[in-house]
N, CA, C and O of each residue as an XYZ file, in Angstrom:
224
protein
N    -135.501    191.934    327.226
C    -134.170    192.398    327.560
C    -134.258    193.893    327.858
O    -134.698    194.684    327.023
N    -133.834    194.259    329.057
C    -133.750    195.674    329.413
C    -132.364    196.178    329.039
O    -131.359    195.713    329.579
N    -132.315    197.113    328.130
C    -131.038    197.651    327.693
C    -130.606    198.787    328.607
O    -131.428    199.618    328.995
N    -129.321    198.833    328.953
C    -128.842    199.923    329.808
C    -128.795    201.237    329.035
O    -128.719    201.263    327.807
N    -128.840    202.302    329.785
C    -128.688    203.638    329.223
C    -127.209    203.996    329.215
O    -126.433    203.451    330.001
N    -126.816    204.903    328.337
C    -125.441    205.392    328.336
C    -125.147    205.980    329.716
O    -125.914    206.799    330.221
N    -124.040    205.564    330.322
C    -123.653    206.030    331.646
C    -124.026    205.077    332.763
O    -123.582    205.266    333.896
N    -124.841    204.040    332.477
C    -125.184    203.037    333.481
C    -123.989    202.147    333.763
O    -123.158    201.904    332.888
N    -123.913    201.660    335.004
C    -122.894    200.680    335.369
C    -123.496    199.298    335.157
O    -124.605    199.014    335.609
N    -122.755    198.450    334.467
C    -123.224    197.118    334.097
C    -122.285    196.090    334.730
O    -121.066    196.188    334.591
N    -122.855    195.110    335.422
C    -122.027    194.054    335.992
C    -121.496    193.167    334.874
O    -121.987    193.202    333.746
N    -120.500    192.385    335.202
C    -119.946    191.461    334.216
C    -121.023    190.495    333.717
O    -121.093    190.194    332.525
N    -121.855    190.018    334.633
C    -122.934    189.094    334.255
C    -123.887    189.766    333.261
O    -124.269    189.163    332.258
N    -124.265    191.005    333.542
C    -125.163    191.735    332.638
C    -124.493    191.995    331.292
O    -125.139    191.921    330.246
N    -123.203    192.299    331.321
C    -122.469    192.525    330.071
C    -122.459    191.262    329.222
O    -122.641    191.330    328.006
N    -122.249    190.112    329.853
C    -122.263    188.847    329.118
C    -123.641    188.577    328.516
O    -123.744    188.107    327.383
N    -124.698    188.873    329.272
C    -126.058    188.691    328.750
C    -126.298    189.584    327.536
O    -126.886    189.147    326.547
N    -125.845    190.831    327.611
C    -125.983    191.750    326.472
C    -125.218    191.233    325.260
O    -125.727    191.259    324.140
N    -124.004    190.767    325.486
C    -123.187    190.245    324.385
C    -123.855    189.031    323.743
O    -123.860    188.895    322.520
N    -124.419    188.149    324.574
C    -125.124    186.971    324.025
C    -126.345    187.404    323.216
O    -126.604    186.870    322.138
N    -127.084    188.362    323.738
C    -128.280    188.855    323.071
C    -127.953    189.406    321.678
O    -128.692    189.179    320.720
N    -126.841    190.127    321.585
C    -126.463    190.743    320.315
C    -125.488    189.894    319.492
O    -125.019    190.333    318.442
N    -125.182    188.675    319.965
C    -124.328    187.775    319.207
C    -122.869    188.200    319.130
O    -122.196    187.946    318.131
N    -122.389    188.839    320.169
C    -121.004    189.317    320.189
C    -120.089    188.267    320.838
O    -119.543    188.473    321.922
N    -119.945    187.144    320.141
C    -119.207    186.013    320.682
C    -117.760    186.343    321.019
O    -117.216    185.825    321.994
N    -117.129    187.207    320.214
C    -115.731    187.549    320.478
C    -115.595    188.302    321.806
O    -114.583    188.150    322.490
N    -116.586    189.104    322.181
C    -116.540    189.796    323.467
C    -116.815    188.843    324.619
O    -116.228    188.976    325.693
N    -117.700    187.889    324.400
C    -117.978    186.875    325.418
C    -116.697    186.112    325.731
O    -116.349    185.925    326.897
N    -116.000    185.674    324.690
C    -114.743    184.940    324.880
C    -113.720    185.796    325.607
O    -113.019    185.310    326.495
N    -113.633    187.055    325.241
C    -112.656    187.958    325.856
C    -112.946    188.152    327.345
O    -112.034    188.091    328.170
N    -114.203    188.383    327.686
C    -114.575    188.586    329.087
C    -114.389    187.302    329.881
O    -113.823    187.332    330.973
N    -114.855    186.170    329.351
C    -114.763    184.910    330.077
C    -113.329    184.403    330.207
O    -113.024    183.667    331.145
N    -112.458    184.776    329.299
C    -111.074    184.303    329.367
C    -110.300    184.955    330.509
O    -109.308    184.395    330.974
N    -110.731    186.111    330.962
C    -110.045    186.824    332.039
C    -111.077    187.611    332.840
O    -111.062    188.842    332.854
N    -111.973    186.884    333.504
C    -113.103    187.528    334.180
C    -112.673    188.435    335.331
O    -113.400    189.368    335.673
N    -111.518    188.188    335.934
C    -111.037    189.064    337.000
C    -110.690    190.451    336.475
O    -110.691    191.421    337.234
N    -110.401    190.549    335.213
C    -110.040    191.838    334.601
C    -111.251    192.753    334.447
O    -111.116    193.976    334.452
N    -112.434    192.155    334.309
C    -113.658    192.921    334.076
C    -114.587    192.767    335.274
O    -115.263    191.747    335.405
N    -114.627    193.766    336.145
C    -115.507    193.695    337.315
C    -116.850    194.268    336.968
O    -117.842    193.550    336.837
N    -116.868    195.549    336.824
C    -118.078    196.245    336.408
C    -117.689    197.134    335.247
O    -116.554    197.602    335.161
N    -118.615    197.359    334.377
C    -118.331    198.122    333.173
C    -119.256    199.321    333.090
O    -120.432    199.243    333.446
N    -118.719    200.412    332.622
C    -119.531    201.591    332.365
C    -120.058    201.464    330.949
O    -119.280    201.370    330.000
N    -121.378    201.462    330.802
C    -121.970    201.317    329.485
C    -121.861    202.652    328.765
O    -122.507    203.631    329.139
N    -121.048    202.674    327.743
C    -120.867    203.884    326.946
C    -120.882    203.448    325.488
O    -121.430    202.394    325.163
N    -120.319    204.205    324.650
C    -120.265    203.781    323.255
C    -119.389    202.539    323.120
O    -119.444    201.828    322.116
N    -118.584    202.291    324.145
C    -117.819    201.051    324.262
C    -117.768    200.732    325.734
O    -117.908    201.632    326.562
N    -117.571    199.463    326.088
C    -117.485    199.092    327.500
C    -116.192    199.629    328.087
O    -115.131    199.508    327.475
N    -116.274    200.218    329.263
C    -115.126    200.776    329.946
C    -115.064    200.186    331.347
O    -116.024    200.287    332.111
N    -113.945    199.577    331.683
C    -113.787    198.991    333.010
C    -113.700    200.112    334.039
O    -113.034    201.123    333.816
N    -114.384    199.921    335.174
C    -114.305    200.901    336.252
C    -113.968    200.169    337.531
O    -114.178    198.960    337.633
N    -113.452    200.884    338.500
C    -113.153    200.331    339.818
C    -114.167    200.865    340.795
O    -114.440    202.065    340.828
N    -114.732    199.966    341.600
C    -115.645    200.397    342.650
C    -115.213    199.743    343.943
O    -114.424    198.798    343.939
N    -115.729    200.244    345.046
C    -115.423    199.684    346.348
C    -116.513    198.706    346.804
O    -116.511    198.250    347.947
N    -117.430    198.396    345.904
C    -118.515    197.484    346.265
C    -117.984    196.071    346.467
O    -117.109    195.610    345.733
N    -118.515    195.404    347.454
C    -118.155    194.011    347.729
C    -119.032    193.124    346.866
O    -120.242    193.335    346.783
N    -118.447    192.162    346.241
C    -119.190    191.234    345.380
C    -119.783    190.115    346.192
O    -120.444    189.235    345.641
């Protein structure tokens, strides 16, 4: 598992993989319940939703 550095942008898929790796089931449920709400996340001391103009 490659862990992101503070300040890295993490896709929703990568965030879910990190949550599974660390057993954060409550975050997995939260992200999967409203996946449109979480596009890309800024990896910081907590996940922060960011807006980008990138096409998925």
